[in-house]
Residue, then its C-alpha position, 0 to 999 in steps of 0.5 A: m120110752k114113754v108110751q104117752y107123749q105130751a108135745k111142746p106148746q110151740s109144736i101144737l097144731s090147730t085141729f082144722i090143719l089135719f084136713f090139709i095134712i091128710h088131704s095133701i099126703q094122699v093127693g101125690i104122684g098116684i093122681h097121675s096114672f091111677q086110672r090106667i092101673i084100675f081100668p084093666e081090672a074093672k073096665h068102665d065100672s072102675w068108678i065103682s072101685v074108686v068108691l069102695a076103696g074110699v069107703f074102706t079108707h074111712i073104716v080104716v081111719f075110724f079104727i086108727i083114731k079109736t086105737l089112738q083114743l085108747y092111750g090118750p096123747t100118743d103115736i104108734y111108736g109108743i102103742h107098739i112098745e105098749v102092746y108088744g113090750k120094749w124089744i119086740g116093740k122097737v122091732v115092729n117100729s123099725i119096720y114102720i120106719f122102713y115103710c115110711l122110707g119106702m113110700f118116700v122112694v116110691i113117690l120120689n122115683n115116680y115124680i122123677e120119672v114123670m119129670q124126665t119123660w114130659v119135661f127134662p128128658m136129658v136131665p139125669s135122675w141123680l140131679f133131680s134126686i139131690s135137688i128134692l132131697l135138699l128141700v126135704v131136709y130143709g123142711v124137715t128140720g123146721g119141724l112139723r109146723v113147717i111141714a103142716g104149712a107146706g101142706f096147707f099151701s100145696i092145697i091153696l096154691s093148686v086149686w087153680m088146676l081144678s078149673f081145667i076140668g072143664y076143658p075135657l068136659r066138652f068132649v066127654d061121652f058119658d055113654h062109656l060109663l054104661p052099663v053099670m056093673e057089667s064087671n063082675i064083683t071080683s074085678i071090681l074088688k081087684g080094682a079097688y085093691k089097686m087103689t092102695i098106692t094112690l090112697i095111702g097116706f092117711e096112716i100118718l094119723y098115727i104120728v101126728y096125733p099128739f100134736m093136734e090141739d082138740r083131739e076130740k075134733v080129729i075124727k071130724y077133720a080126718h074124715l073130711g080130708v079123706a072124703a075130699t081125696n075120694i071125691l077128687y079121685l072119683v071126678l078124675m076117674l069118671l072124667t077119664i073114662s068118659y073122655f078116653s076110649p078104652g083102647q086109649l086109656e089102656n095105652t096111656n101112662w099118665p091119663t091125668l096129664s094127658l088131659f092137660k094137653i087138650v087145655k089151650l090158653p093164649f099165654i101157655e103153649r104146653t099146659e101139661y109142662v106147667a102141671v108137671s113142674f107145679w106138681l113138685l109143690i104138691i108132692l113135697p108134703n108127702l115126702l116131708l111128712y114120711m121123712w118126718a114120720a121116719v125120723r120121729g120113729v127113730k127118736r122115739s124108739f131109739g132116742r137118736k138126734t134128729n139132724r143126724v138121722i135126717w142126713v143118714f136117711t137122705f144118703i140111703i134114699f139117694f143111693v136107693s133112687i139112683f139104683i131104681n132108675t128104669r121103667l121096669k125097675i120102678n114098676q117092680f118096686n111099686d108092685f112089691f111096695e103095693n103089697i107091703a102098704f095094703y097090709i100095713a096101711f089097710c090091714y094092720p090098723f084092725i089088728l092093732y086095735i084089737l091087740a091094744l084093746i086086749k092089752k088095755k083090758m088086761t092092764s085094767l084088770k091087773e090094776k084092780 
């Protein structure tokens, strides 16, 4: 397998679209309930945890881009082969592929649970799973340009939802945010750690980098995408803490969705139903990008045909999602995968950068 990869001209994307790719993959199912997960750790200082997690994400993104720049137009699969060698590199690539599939299952199962709880309690999970998976297969077979377009329109078409923030603002009490720094630093850091599942997605940079038209501007648009996500989560956290009492927040499974319940429009009786249904458009880029990244990993590492791999992964995900079908199983899988995601998305980029830098210097010395 070649370390460097020159994308086909018809697959090249304008670099500005990276903003939409990063932002769309980070804003997914986690936005529904991240406040409830963080609040038990950091209490009313949870917004500080969100800020710290956001700052650390920017640092990780910086090192991801620096690693990619060491090898020119390439992706993480090529870097693994270069750093670890052919066979170990393929093993590490396989781990990364399963990581992408695992994230797919997390997003899919959590969305299905929300749909069954809020809108369609009588519809079986397998029907939701099949319907969404067929959409994903259709999108991934269209290629990265189709997927990037889905990410672009998911953001553009969902901007209207931000206008609903004005409704709960009339009932907030900002005294809930005081006193600042009442929680100790350990609790705040634990809260930041709990943002893992909510913030991951930026690691897709490792895969889409060779497809960017002007790679010099990647760092600009990548950080803008991450910043937009961080600001959104910070605003929602401040709003949630100010609106709910501590007891209410700890006992509300989906605080963001609960905020929609107070929105009253003359032509829509239950606004949260619209929000939950519309959310499929928002999580779809998440699913498309993770499936595409996994399929591309198989193609880059093992040279398998893309269409066949897509269907194999689809069947595997379908049967796994059917098995993880209760609140307890979903929580257990989320907690298990949160630990894996933290090390792969937030810690591993530093290790890979150091190993890639050492390998690059060793190769340069041998060439002299």
